[in-house]
C-alpha positions in Angstrom: -145.5 133.3 98.5 -148.9 132.0 99.5 -149.3 130.5 103.2 -152.0 128.0 102.0 -151.6 124.5 102.6 -151.7 121.9 100.0 -154.6 119.5 100.4 -153.2 116.0 101.7 -150.2 117.4 103.5 -149.8 117.9 107.1 -148.5 121.5 108.1 -144.7 121.6 108.6 -143.4 121.3 112.3 -141.3 124.2 113.2 -137.5 123.0 114.5 -138.6 124.1 118.2 -141.7 122.0 118.2 -141.6 118.1 118.8 -143.7 116.0 116.5 -147.0 114.8 118.1 -145.8 111.2 117.8 -142.9 111.9 119.8 -144.8 113.7 122.6 -147.1 110.7 122.9 -144.4 108.3 123.1 -142.6 110.5 125.8 -145.7 110.6 128.0 -146.2 106.7 127.6 -142.7 106.1 128.6 -143.3 108.6 131.7 -146.4 107.0 132.6 -145.1 103.3 132.5 -142.2 104.3 134.7 -144.2 106.2 137.4 -146.8 103.2 137.4 -143.6 100.7 137.7 -142.4 102.9 140.7 -145.7 103.0 142.4 -146.4 99.2 142.1 -142.9 98.5 143.6 -143.6 100.8 146.4 -147.1 99.1 146.9 -145.4 95.9 147.1 -142.7 96.7 149.5 -145.3 98.4 152.0 -147.7 95.2 151.7 -144.9 92.8 152.4 -143.8 94.6 155.6 -146.9 95.8 157.1 -150.1 93.6 155.8 -151.2 90.7 157.5 -151.1 87.5 156.1 -154.0 86.8 153.7 -153.2 83.2 152.7 -152.2 79.9 154.5 -148.9 79.7 152.9 -147.7 82.8 154.7 -148.4 81.7 158.0 -145.2 82.0 160.1 -143.0 79.3 161.6 -144.3 79.8 165.1 -147.9 79.3 163.7 -147.0 76.1 161.7 -144.6 74.5 164.3 -147.5 73.2 166.5 -149.1 71.5 163.3 -145.7 69.8 162.7 -145.4 68.8 166.4 -149.0 67.3 166.4 -148.3 65.4 163.0 -145.1 63.9 164.6 -147.1 62.7 167.5 -149.5 60.9 165.1 -146.7 59.4 163.3 -145.2 57.7 166.2 -148.8 56.2 167.2 -149.1 55.0 163.5 -145.8 53.0 164.0 -147.5 51.0 166.6 -145.6 47.8 167.5 -144.2 47.3 164.1 -141.1 49.3 164.7 -139.0 51.2 167.3 -139.6 54.8 166.9 -137.2 57.6 168.1 -137.8 61.4 167.7 -135.1 63.2 165.9 -133.7 66.8 166.5 -135.6 69.2 164.8 -134.1 70.9 161.6 -134.5 74.5 160.7 -133.2 75.7 157.4 -132.8 79.6 156.9 -132.5 81.7 154.0 -135.4 80.4 151.5 -137.1 83.0 149.7 -140.7 83.8 150.4 -141.0 87.0 147.9 -138.4 88.8 146.1 -137.9 91.0 149.1 -138.2 88.6 152.0 -136.5 85.5 153.2 -138.1 82.9 155.5 -137.2 79.5 157.1 -138.2 75.9 156.9 -138.9 73.5 159.8 -138.5 69.8 159.8 -139.2 67.2 162.6 -138.8 63.7 162.1 -139.0 60.3 163.8 -136.7 57.4 162.9 -137.9 53.8 162.8 -136.1 50.5 163.1 -138.2 47.6 162.1 -137.6 43.8 162.5 -137.2 42.8 158.9 -136.2 44.7 155.7 -139.7 45.1 154.2 -139.7 49.0 154.2 -142.7 49.4 151.9 -144.8 47.1 154.3 -144.1 49.5 157.2 -144.9 52.5 155.1 -148.0 51.2 154.1 -149.2 50.3 157.5 -148.3 53.8 158.7 -150.3 55.3 155.9 -153.2 53.1 156.5 -153.4 54.5 160.3 -153.1 58.1 159.5 -156.3 60.2 159.5 -158.4 59.8 156.2 -158.2 63.7 155.5 -154.4 63.3 155.2 -154.9 61.3 151.8 -151.8 59.2 152.7 -150.5 57.1 150.3 -147.4 54.9 149.2 -145.9 55.2 145.8 -142.5 54.4 144.0 -140.0 57.2 143.7 -136.7 56.4 141.9 -137.3 52.8 142.5 -137.8 53.3 146.4 -141.2 53.2 148.4 -142.3 57.0 149.4 -145.1 57.9 151.8 -146.9 61.1 150.9 -149.5 62.7 153.1 -151.0 66.1 154.0 -151.1 67.2 157.6 -153.1 70.2 157.0 -152.1 73.9 157.0 -149.5 73.2 154.0 -147.5 70.8 156.3 -146.1 68.0 154.3 -145.5 64.4 155.6 -143.3 61.9 153.9 -141.7 58.5 154.8 -138.8 57.0 153.1 -136.2 54.3 153.5 -133.1 55.1 155.3 -131.4 51.8 154.7 -132.0 48.0 155.3 -134.8 48.0 157.9 -134.9 51.7 158.6 -137.5 54.4 157.9 -137.5 58.1 158.5 -140.9 59.9 158.7 -140.8 63.8 158.4 -143.2 66.6 158.8 -142.2 69.7 157.0 -143.6 73.2 157.0 -142.1 74.5 153.7 -140.7 78.2 153.4 -142.5 80.4 155.8 -141.9 83.8 157.5 -140.1 83.2 160.8 -142.4 85.3 163.0 -141.7 84.6 166.6 -139.6 81.6 165.6 -140.2 77.9 166.4 -140.5 76.9 170.0 -140.2 73.0 170.6 -142.7 71.5 172.9 -141.4 70.7 176.6 -142.0 67.5 178.3 -141.1 65.8 181.7 -139.0 62.8 180.5 -137.5 62.0 183.8 -137.9 58.1 183.5 -136.6 58.3 179.7 -133.6 60.5 180.7 -132.8 58.1 183.8 -132.8 55.0 181.5 -130.8 56.6 178.8 -128.3 57.9 181.3 -128.0 54.3 183.0 -127.5 52.6 179.6 -124.6 55.1 178.8 -123.1 54.4 182.2 -123.2 50.6 181.7 -121.2 51.0 178.6 -118.4 52.5 180.5 -118.2 56.1 178.9 -119.2 59.3 180.2 -121.6 61.1 177.9 -122.7 64.6 177.3 -125.8 66.1 178.4 -129.1 63.9 177.4 -131.2 65.6 175.0 -134.9 65.5 175.2 -137.4 65.6 172.4 -141.3 65.8 172.5 -144.5 65.8 170.5 -148.1 65.8 171.5 -150.3 62.8 171.1 -153.3 62.6 169.3 -155.4 61.4 172.4 -153.5 63.3 175.0 -150.2 63.0 176.5 -146.8 63.4 175.0 -144.3 61.3 173.1 -140.9 61.6 174.5 -137.5 60.7 173.3 -134.2 60.9 175.5 -130.9 60.8 173.5 -127.5 60.1 174.9 -124.1 59.2 173.3 -121.0 57.6 175.1 -117.5 59.0 174.6 -116.4 55.5 173.8 -116.8 52.1 175.2 -115.5 48.5 174.9 -116.0 47.6 170.9 -117.0 44.1 171.7 -119.5 44.7 174.6 -122.9 43.6 173.4 -125.5 46.6 173.4 -128.2 44.4 175.0 -126.0 44.1 178.2 -127.1 47.5 179.1 -130.8 46.6 179.4 -130.8 43.5 181.7 -134.1 42.0 182.0 -135.5 44.4 179.3 -136.5 41.3 177.1 -139.0 40.3 179.6 -142.4 40.7 178.1 -140.8 43.0 175.2 -140.2 42.7 171.8 -136.7 42.5 170.4 -136.5 43.8 166.7 -133.0 43.8 166.4 -129.9 42.4 168.4 -126.5 42.5 166.7 -123.0 43.9 167.7 -123.8 47.2 165.9 -127.5 47.6 166.7 -130.1 46.8 169.4 -133.8 47.7 169.2 -136.8 46.7 171.5 -140.3 47.6 172.2 -141.1 47.2 176.0 -142.0 49.7 178.7 -139.9 52.0 176.6 -138.9 51.8 172.8 -135.1 51.4 172.9 -132.7 52.0 170.2 -129.0 51.7 170.8 -126.3 51.6 168.0 -122.6 51.9 167.4 -121.5 55.0 165.3 -117.9 56.0 164.8 -116.7 54.2 167.9 -119.3 55.5 170.1 -122.7 54.2 171.4 -125.7 56.2 171.0 -129.1 55.4 172.6 -132.7 56.8 172.3 -135.2 55.9 174.8 -138.6 56.7 173.7 -142.3 56.7 175.0 -144.3 56.8 172.0 -147.7 57.7 171.4 -150.1 54.8 172.0 -151.4 53.2 168.8 
């Protein structure tokens, strides 16, 4: 039998020899798998060893001072239009930075009580007093006024209503690597602490330790809030009674059985919550 191959036909493949198309497919699958393994390895190494290359990756300890400075500017922007009180910082852990690493988000805030109920007007005044490069503005969100601004370094500033005559202003880092962790600024708040402790004593209830919160002011100095809480106290006692003579030369914004707020030598906010009296004594940044 002749071994010649008829024109137009491929030579037969022996049973022990894979077809050329199958060989190419196997090589392609193997190369793709190797590339995927290499890429995953490089990603793992980069995430754990390479320094940050974009601002979003700056760690919480690097972004924390930006938040602190933003909070000081916010207390200054409130001016005498409201009574500000620094709020305890909040750190939410477990957010995802990459598929391989989690992080944390820092939020600091200041509560503001105003004389009337026009929250939008206060937010607009605060926005007008913030630095131009923050691009602050007030718009409607779900029918409620909302202040938004950019404090730089990807720190977001927001302001929203917290009820009739109340506003909360916040500065937030977004999800960041934890790094060395956030260290809140310290300050000597002896005068504010003494005033808060004296008020708690006048309401007749022993309280826990006084919490001190601080934020640097734009022109130097520090905003300081001392927060304290009674263990109880007479339900009918007027809150203003704990601040005798405080109204002299001061601006009283609220005075009711449940809430008292004034701007004087200190910004004072007292309120009844769940049978207790909470007081915050603040020295805000100058306007």
